[in-house]
Steps between C-alpha positions, in 0.01 A plus 500: 500500500158483666442160339830366630432637847154344506635167379769507769235584761280205406796264480600611849148437629499153344841426648392608848182294467706194412714553807191521720362180349838334552477544876145369543491177698252256350397372844591555863663159507423173667702252709688200361653360817302298752327698771654455842853447370789748503578550132761751377733595215312376190651463154307452174564371147279456194528197275473472120137394542420816696464317833618685810736327742566639848726390785529642850675437829287338771590566865237276658165565665411855595396391849855372556664831411777561756534836675730747324865479597683813615764614254723795426421731204628341179564166666370186331508131576697249294264222603175397331310170481189523286310313227423584137151479347373511142165579340388539137223678312396407147219757469672835542520501882129429552551163670806330648610143560532369852844606631769232471806488725813477284760395757498150650696580815311727744673832549734443206459851356742770612280784388452873565341787312855597399612150395193355331452172319450554127259340250526498120336307216673362190364547148394133515301554823737349756474685831838572662557598863830617653543563871749525788476190718597405853740206495791343685851464361616139479859618530460713812174374649391864538198697380521666159278660236506335156380618159227253406277434196180307424259479205151389404392351168135449597390863545604512865315192626834357613863611513820306440741409782723805553848532350773677697686707241797632697804287582508323838586743779831423671580819691362657817420874483292537814730791581308691231148370544467403865199324653648160420484556124834427337459562127251665264432457128210741485350830379474335161273508202401297195401586145389307192638632171285509184666177380412320825843509663471535878739734678544493878717750687576547869755638743778301666655651814777249564786735412366813671762654731248649743136602532540813284689327219334379180397158370563319172224466240444137403307355205382160381314433176264230375452428129280192550192657658621458857609136491858601579709812557856595413758516777476830682756764410576853606379736226565798728812387688674665790311703759302750292144388570311656789415172680140570610345659189317245286608447138258559211511375139354616168541384139495641149541223244846354570604776741492442876474795740558475874421771753683519831657739748875538466744617768705782348837639604336835580293330772177484304283188499326584180285331240663379181397294199732227374458356148598172336521462122621137515213321667605568858861386465634846581351830615618857453406763756459834326165633611525681832168673550519880486420538869705675767724251685334343803782474752376254758710281727279195468238333284213710359290184445365653175487337154542667160191430289548467123297512180627473142355586160748496213795722588293673769582378850297632792600483865330606821662487842483649847785726604580722794786655306252735336323773694227418570547127545255273321437319174658630180454381143748545218564367149773395261469552125819309416434151629593564861837669453393838635196626689355850507183695568441387859159585646365470851210256482286642781607848618190549718555186706659503841647161408502298176657159439461143367443578133403245236551593134347360181533582129226383262534403133452862388773627729268656759674509837306454823618530859308377807633566851399557860515839667389689809307825473296559816448148624613142439681377193278499192552398137558758227559479127634713216550439128716636219382493138810675360793270580550632850524868411197580715278315744142553605446647848499234773150370563395285792361163395162386626572237764318399819553710812820452694864456416592378151866440421768314301323480162604263222379542141483322168357581157228270366494391135238768428705773669307503829733559795429274796606618844536275804602627841518437872198651670402592856534215752727307258274390218585475128266696271482556124346758267555623143570818306371559146698409191675803351553305177131512409448853633790657310448306175135610489 
């Protein structure tokens, strides 16, 4: 008995040590975006060659920043005119290429921290970018937001002319959006399946009855590396999709998972996971997260982050249905049908939000998010080595002084987790967290 107790003690010490190592930031981070420019909402993807590819929204020169506009609590604008920049590192984030502007038309990007452009890389190295774009309807002559796509086959030196994926807009819904905006195909996402198929998904509001109704979930697919896309179709028809919570996608072999916030009959706008077993042709919606219903008469503006490893599906989302409000993580052991074992991500925080979730090749789950303790928003991380049953205590990442928020993460080919974020004064930074693959296997 003493031997078993001692063995358990040492195994516990080793486990705790691994968790401490897992939260050590390898550096305090350094900027990617150009100094003097307002750069926000980065996204990151790693290619098959290990190169890191980052995009971010550019709002112009810092010296031209307009004064803040007065607004009511919870109010947000439906107007945005920004640009989209790209940079690439081929040496593990040590050096970065000169930023390249992706869009040809100035102000083409309709981008926010809650409706971000997305970047992914195919197994053959093609870089794919999907974004909401300002446009004008030929049928109505009015301003709209389109779902748009571009790619690069030369490691980001240049990008193809954009393709508009949604059908031409023919209806005016300014009654919903206001501010002269008459239609929106937005709050979308993109994913590249293991076989190279590109999935794009976004929300269409044309059939919404009023501002508190739901949108339809649209999808278009490319099987030729982005040269063309299938005609858009409603894979989540009707008015079930909360219209201002960005979609997310994850893959496990031929299975496609989509995270979104559904409007339920009980008044909850709660996170669910839909699954397709037929290559995105149809989706079933079984997996309502095991969180208390969040009954809110409006849009939470919160995504549902996903990670998949075999039959294990992990989800993390913000909810104010739970007490206290904040980020919660939960897991499914049956391929997304049911979720259980919810855990509050950061109980000590006064506020926690904007999580990014990764799963490495060994099934280690990592969450990075921003939270407030006794000052501005800062980045925190936690990791699970036991399929989501337990997570290490939240640990603040080492970043420069000031506000750090809206992290995005990806796993490198060696298991290193790279974290990019929006830093104080609107700059895009990047840092890395150690590979749990090497630590655990040794």
